[in-house]
N, C-alpha and C positions, 0 to 999 in steps of 0.2 A: 504493500500500500504506500509506504513511504517512497519507494522507488518510482511508482507511478505518479505520485504527487510532484516529485522533483522533475520527472519527465514532462508533465503538463505545465509546470511552472517555467521550465526551460523553453518550451515551445511558445509560451506567451511573451517572452522577452522580445523587445522590438529591435533586436540587433541583427545585423547582416554579416556577411563574410568579412568585410573590411573592419567592422567593429570588433569581431572576435580576434582578428589579426592584431589590431591595435592593443586590445586587452592583453593578449599573450605577449606581445613585444614589451608592453609596459611592465608586465609582471617580471619578465626576464631582466629588464634594465633595472628594476627596483632591487632585485636580488643581487645583481652583479654591479651595483652602483660603485661600491668600494673598489672593485677591480678596474672598472672603466675609468674612474678618476685617477687612481694611482698609477695605472699603466702609462708609461712614458712621461710621468709627471716630473717636471724639473723643479718644482717648488720644494724647499726644505722646511717650510713652515707647516707644522702639523695642523695648526688651527685653520690655516687657509684651505688645506686639503679637506678637512672635516666640513668646513662651510660649503665647499663645492659639492661634496657628497650630500649634505643636507638640502642644498638647493635642488639637486637632481631628484632626490626622493620627494621633495615637496611638489615638484611638477608631476611626478608619478601619482602621488596621493590625490592631487586635484583632478587628474584624469580618471583615476579610479572612482572618486566620489561622483563624478559626472555620470558614469555608467551605472553606479549603484542607485543614484537618484532617478535616472531614467527608467531603470528596471523596476524600482519601487513604485513609481507613478503608474507604469503600465499594469502592474499586478494589482495594486490597491484600487486604482480609480479607472482602470481600463482606458487610459488616455496616453497617447504617444507624445513624447517630447519633440517639439518641432526642430527641424534642422539638426537632427542627431548626427547625420553623415558629415555635415560641415563641422560640427563640434569635434568629431573624431579626427578629421583631417587637420583641423587647427591644432588640436592637442598634440598630434603626431609631429606636425611641423615644428612646434615650439620645443618639443622634446629632442628631436634630432638637431635642431639649431643650437640648443644648449650644449649638446655633446660635441658638435663640430666646433663651436667657439672654444671649448675647453682644449681641444687638440690643436686648434690654430694658435692659441696662446702659448701652449707648451712648445710648439714647433718654432715660433718666433724667438722664444727664449733660448732654445737649444741651438738655433741657427744664427741669431743676431745678438744674443746675450753675451755677457762677459763672465769669464771665470775669475773669481777672486778668492784670496786666502783670508779668512776671517778667523782669528784666534787659532791659527794652525790648521784649520779645516778648509779645504777647497770646496767652494760652492759655486753654482751657476746662477747668476743673478740677472735681472732685467737691465737692459741698457736703454738709453733714449731711443736708439734705432729700433730696438725690438718693440718698444712701446708704440712708436709711430706706426710701424708695420702692423702691429697687433690691432691698432685703432682702425687702420684701413680694412683689415680682415673683419673686424666687428661691423663696420659699415656695410661691407659687401654681403656678409651673411645675413645681417639684419634686413638689408634691402631685398634679398632673395626671399627670405621668410615673409616679409611684408607683402611682396607681390603674390606669393603663393596663397597667402590668407585672403588677399583681395579677390583673386580669381576663384578661390574656394567659395566665398560668400557672394560671388557675382556682383561685386561692388565697383566695377570699372566705371560705370556710368555715374555712380555717386561720387567717385574720386574725381571725375572730370567736372562734375557740376559744382563741387565745393572746392574751395581753395585749401585743401589739406596741406599741401606742400608749403603754401604761404603761411598757414598757421604754424607749422613746425618751424619755419624760419623766424617768425615773430617770437615764438617761445625760445628759440636758440639765442636770439638777440637779447631778449629780456633777462636771460640767465647768464649772460656773458661775464658779469662781474663776479660770479661765483666760481668760475673755472678758468676764464681767459687769463687772468693775472697769474694764476699758478702755472698754466700752460706756457706762457711766455717766460716766466721765471725759470722753469725747468729747461727751456730751450737755451736761455742765456747761460745758465750754469753748465749745461752740456757743451755749448760752443766755447766758453772760456776755459773749460776743463778745470774749474775752480774746486769742485768737489766730485768725487767719484766713488763708486762702490768699493768697499774694502779699506777706504781711508779712515784714519782716526782723527777726529776733529774735536775742538773745544768751542762751545758757543757760550760766551759769558752772559749774554742776555737771559738765557734759560738755565744757567748754572748746570751745563750739560757737557760731559765728556763721553764720547761714544764712537762706535764704528758704523759707518754708513753701509747699510745692507743693500738698499736699492733706491733708485730715483725713478719714479714713475711720472706720468704726465701731470699729475696733480699734487703729489706729495713725496716726501723723502722719509724713508724708514731708517731709524738709527737704533742700534743696540746700546743701551746705557751701560757703561763699564762699571758703574757703582752698584746699581740695583739689578743688572743683568736682564732687564726686560726691554721690550721693543717700544720705541716711541715714534709716532708718525707726525711730521710737521708739514704744513702746507709749503710748497716751494716758494711762494711769495714771502712768507715770514723768514725762511732760511736765507733767502737772497738779501733781504734787508737787514739781517743781523751780521755781527762781526764773527766770522768763522776762521778759526785757526786750524790749519791742517798740520797736526802733530806728526803724522807719519812721514811727511815730506821734510825730514830733518837732515842735517849734515852728517858726515861720517861718524863724528863723535857721539851722535844720538840727540835726543830731544833734551833741551835744557829746562829743568824744572826747579822749583824752589819751595822752601817752607819758611815762614816767619815765626819767630819766637819772641815773646815779650818777657824781658828779664830785667830785674831791678838794678838800680844804680850802685848797690853795695858791692857788686862783683866787678873785678878788674877785667879789662879786655883780654889779657893773657889767659885768664881762667876760662872765659867764655869760648875763646878760640880753641883751647885744648878740649873743652867739653864738646863742642860741635864737631871737631875733627874725630874725636873718639866715637861719636854717634855715627858718623859717616863710615868709618872703618868697620864698625860692628855690623852696619847694615849691608855693606858690600860683601861681607863674608857670608851672609845669609841669603842674599838675593843676587843671582847671576845677571839680572837685567840691568843692574847698575854698571856703568862703564868703569872698568877696573883701572884703565890707563890714564884717566884724567883725575886731577885732584879737585876737591871741592873748593868753592870760593865762598868766603865768609865776610860779610860786610854789614855795616850799620846803616839802616835805611831811614831811621827816624829816632830822634831824641825826644820822646814824648814827656808829658807832664808827670806820668806815673811810672813809666818804664821805658827801657831802650828796646827798639825793635831790631833784632838781629835776623839776618837772612842767610840761610844755608842754600847755596846753589850747587847743583849736581847734574849729571847727565844720565839719561835712561836710554839704553840701546833698543829695547823692545817697547814700542809705544803702547802695546796692549797691556803692559804691566805697570803703567804709570800710576794707577790708583793703588795697586798693591805695594809699590815701592814707597809711596807717600805714607801709607798706613804703617808700614814697617818702621820707617824713620821716626814717625810720631811715637810709636810704642817704645822704641829704644831710647828716644830722648826723654820720655817720661821716667823710665827706669833709671837712667843715668842721672837725671836731675835729682831724684830722691836719694841716690847714693852719694852725690856730691853736695847735697844741700843747696841746690840752685833752684829757686822757685820759678815756675813758669806761669804764675797767676797774678801778674802785675802787683807785686807785694806791697808797694807803697800805698796803693789804694786800700788794700785790706788792713794795713797797719793803721792808717788814719781812721778808718771806720771802727776798728777795734778800740783805739784810744778814745774816740768820741763816745762810744757806747759805755766805756768804763767811767768817763767823766760824768756822763748823764746819770749813771747809777749812783755815783758818789754824791752828786748834788741832791739826789732824791733822798 
């Protein structure tokens, strides 16, 4: 009885051979979405890959829902969903276009992208050329899909009667401020070769030191060397900021420094010995510090409460610049405690302590 019910129900469905073919293909793509997206994928970002898989499966679910809704209407109310054939062809067109765009993007990166070494790992990243060619591929695939959908729904006369193209151009012009500035900024940075994937940069406006992973048409992705996460900045903001390319350093390495506030009660000879000792201990523990160059120790400011001493040194590996700075800070703290050299602007604390004692005595 149950078998007969399923048979009768199946015969009531308003589907034809094309519909069943689309349903089968849709089910196959849904199950193999991970393989389809990961196959020949050049992206190293697992989050980006997962988002593409979710996008593909979202299209699958929408297409499935359409057929379930159509079948339910037919069975419950004995009414057919109009234009079901056009809906099937449209869904199939969108599904195939999404997959084709994915492979076009991967092909442009593998063919026109750049291979960069980021923290010792070689990765294939997008270049501006691959982004431009990928944009052309997007326009071509989108145009073909648009024409197929128009012919499917027999809207050629409607397209001629209404200024759809003109409306799209108006929309494009109205939204130019949101993307045109970033597009031109990316083109300028690419032409000037000021920043490139794999370079280590410092942007003081954003208090950021990181590695450029990729530059797209609209934004630049940077891996923060401090927090180890990825940051996306619009190209226009990055171009208008002061960008220091740390990786483009001379043979000695990148010159970095750390400032220390030390009280006036210590002699210059004692502070020089203290900072030289800190540097020697640091270079024994960190190979990224240039062993062949000596540190430079200078006074940069005689302040009201302390003297600002600066320790300058060279780092050969720009990827280790943060680790080197943290190591030197730690060693300086340990050595200051052993040598009774305060790093906390002691005159300020001394005056505050005397003032508090005097207030308590007056009370």
